[in-house]
N, C-alpha and C positions, 0 to 999 in steps of 0.2 A: 635294238636300242638298249641302253643302260638306263633303267628307270628307278627312281627313288620315290617311295610312297609313304607319306605320313598318314597315321591312322590305319596302318596296314593290318591290324588285328581286329578291326571292326567288322560289322556285317558286310558292308560293301567292300572293304579292303581285302578280306579273305577271298571273296569271290573273284575280285579283280586280279589279285596276285596269281591265283590258279589259272585264270584265263590268259593272262599275259605270258606266263611261263609256257603254257601250251602252245602259244603262238611264236615261241622261240626267243622271247626277250630275256634279258638279265634283270632281275628284280631284287632290290634291297628295300625291305619294309621296316618301318619303325613304329613304336608305340610305347605306352608307359608300362606295359607288362614286363616283368623282369626275365621272363623265359619265352622262347619261341616254341609254340606248341601247335602250329598249324600246318607246316609243310616240310617235307624232306625232299629237296630237289637240288641238283648240282648248281643250278643257276639262281638259287634263292639264298639270301642272307637276311638276318634280322638283327636290329639294334634296339636296345632299350633306351629310349630318349624321351624327355619332356620337351617337346618342341616349342612350348609356350615360353621357354626360358632360353636365352642366348647361351651358346656354348661351343665346344670343339666340334660338335656334330655339324655345324654350319660349314666347316672345312670339307667334310665329306660330301655335302650336297653339291658343292661347286664342281665335283668330279663327274656329275651326271649330265647327260644331254637332255633328259626329260624328267620333270618332277611332277608328281600327282599329289595334291594336297587335299586330304580328306579329314584332317583332324578337327575335332570339336566334340564336346560332351553332348549327350543326347538331350533333345528337347522334350522327350516323353517322360516327364517327371513333373510333379507339381511345382510350380514356380513360386519363389519368394524373391525378394530383392537380391539376396545373396546368390541364389542359383541363377537368376537372370544375368547377373554380372559374370558368372562362370560361363554361361552360354556365350556371352559376348567375348570375353577375354580369351577363351580357348580357341576361338576362330580368328579373332583379329591379331592377337599376339603371335600365334603360330604363323599366320600368313605374312605378317610383317617380318618375322625372323627368316622365313623361307626366302622371301624376295631379297632380303639383304644378302643371303648366301648364294644366290644364283650367279652363275657365270654369264657373260654376254652370249646372246644367241641361243639360250636354253629355251626349251618348250615348257611352259607351266600350264598344267591343267588344274584349275582350282574349283573345288565344290562350292555350290551355293544351293539355293532352294527356290521353289516356286512361291514360297512365302515372301519373296522379294516384291511381289505384286500386291500383297495384302488381300483382303476380301474383295471380290470383284463381281459378286452376284452372277448374272447371266451374261455378262459382257465377254465376248471372245478375247482371249489373251495370247498374243504372240510376243516375241522377244523385244518388240519396240514399245510395248506397253510401259507406262510410267510406274515408278516405284510406289508402293503403298505407304501408309503412315503409322502402322501399328509397330509393336516391338520387334517382331520377326522381320518385317520389312526393313526396319532401321538396321538390324544386325546384318542382313544380307547386303544391303546397300553399302555399308562400311566394309564388309568382308570383300566384296568385289572391287571396291575402290582400292583397297590395299593390294589386291592381286594385280590390278592393271598398272600399278606403279612399276612393275617389272618391265613394261614397255620402254621405260627410259634407258634400260640396258639392252635394248634391241631384242628383247625376248618376245617370243610368240605366246600370247596369253589366250587361253580358252577357259571360259567359265561355264560349268554345267549346272543349270538350275534344276535340281532333282525334284521329282514328284514322289508319290508314295511308291516304294520299291517292294515288289513282290518276289520272294525267293525263299529257298530253303535255309533254315538255321538262324532266322532272325527276321527283323522288319515287321511289317504289318500282319503278315499271315500268322506268324508265331503267336502274336498277341490275340488274334481273333479265333483261331481254330479251337481252343478249348471250349469256348462258349457254344460254338456251332455243334461240336460233337456231343455236348450235353443238352442239345435241343434248345439252347437259349440265345441263339444268334439272331440278329436283326439290325436294322438301320440305326444310325446315330441321329437323334432328334427326329425331324420329319423325313429325313433321307433325301431331301431334294437338293442338297448342296452338291456341287460338282466334285468329282473324285478323280483327279488326274493320277495316273499310275504308269508303271513301267516294269516289265519283266527283268529280273536281274541279269539274265543273259544278254538282253538287248542293251542294257546299260553298259555292261563290260565291252560289248562289241562297239558301241558308239564311242566310248572313251578311246579305244584302240584305233578306230577309224579316224578320229579327229587328230590324235597325236601323230599318226603316221602320214597324214596328208598335210603337207607344208603350207598349203594355201588356206587352211582353215584357222580362224581365230575369231574372238569375240564371244558373245553370249549364246547359249543354246538351251532351249527347254528340253529337259530329259523326261519326256512323257510319251506314251503311246499315241498314235494318231486318232484312235477311237476315244471320243469324249463321252463319259458316262457320269451318272449321278450315283450317290452313295447307295440309293435303293437298287440300282442296276447291279452294282457290285455285289451286295449281300445276296441278292437273288441268284446271281450267277454262281457265287460261292456255295450257297445252299444246294443248288442243283447238282453241282459237281460232287459235293459230299453226300448227296441224297439225304439232306436234312432240311427242315423248315427254316425259313428266315423271316419270321413274322413278329418276333418279340422286340420292339424297339427299345433303345436306351433313351429315356426322356431327356430333353434338352436341359431341364433344370437339374437332373441328376449328373449329367456330364459337367455342367458348370460347378456343381457342388463338390464333385470328386476332384476335378482337375483345375478348378479356379480359372485363372486367365488363359491357360492352355486350352480349356474347354471351349472358349470362343473360337480358337483356331480350328479345333476339331469339328466344329459345327458350320464352318465356312469352307470355301474352296475356290478353285479357279477353273474356268472353262478354257484350259490351256491347250495349245497345239504345238507340235515340234516343227515349226515352220523352217527354222534355219537348218535343222538336221535333214529334213526331207529335201530341201532345195540344194543341199550340199551333195546329194546322191546317196545318202544312207538309206538302207531298206531294213525295216523291222522284220524280225523272224516271228514276233508275237504281237501283231497289231490289234488282236481281238481278245477281250477279257475272258471269254469262255475257253478259247484256245489256250491262253496263258495259264489259267487255273487248272485246266485238264492236264497240261504238261507238268505242272508243279505238284499236283495232288493225286492223280490217278496212278495206280501201279503201272510201271513201265514193262 
């Protein structure tokens, strides 16, 4: 396949580029960085593009049979009204521009997030669950709506609702490891909130599985089949690192430091990957201890 990836220099993008190249695909990635510094491969090219703005790059997109849209500024920063608008615009404008550039019959894989569902307490969440009502749910709902407009071009649209992604070089682990190695690790708040997660390798495998199976389309929860709480995760992480996981980050402190984002960090979804599993996809890392051992213990 000839694959075009927006957000190709991000945490997920870099892993996905490497995986797709290993599987024999031709990959063109783009991002806002002025220089390509991630890969040297004969089937890889990089373009410096601001995809939130219309331009000549859209003519390039029309030449690809598969487009993977990962673009969007990080949500893990204290929000104010200006930054919330950046979170929204970076996703909606890019998706709108990508869809406008697609040729007929293209496959579009568009990122989204489990934040689509909003806080769900202990309620089981599959892909048929309704959208939430908070800020991130509104972003995800509009984000997906823009992606599905590509169906009017007879494009096959796949939406991946990402959970917390565990992998080398970024994501949740990179932010948590320093505290654990200093013996300061522990749960967020009371630790009872659900903690949907996925190993980066399974994420990359699932993306490739879906784009290469022409019968797959619609929304997919990108999370491991094992449902755990934040407490379960931090204790598994502490065990793999041989470090205690007993010092909690109090809820009031999370709210004080992160503001509105803090409420998101203190809630979660008891999500399951129903559509992935019924499609025939099999996880290499369905268990949290197995996943963390793979990522953290010397090989």
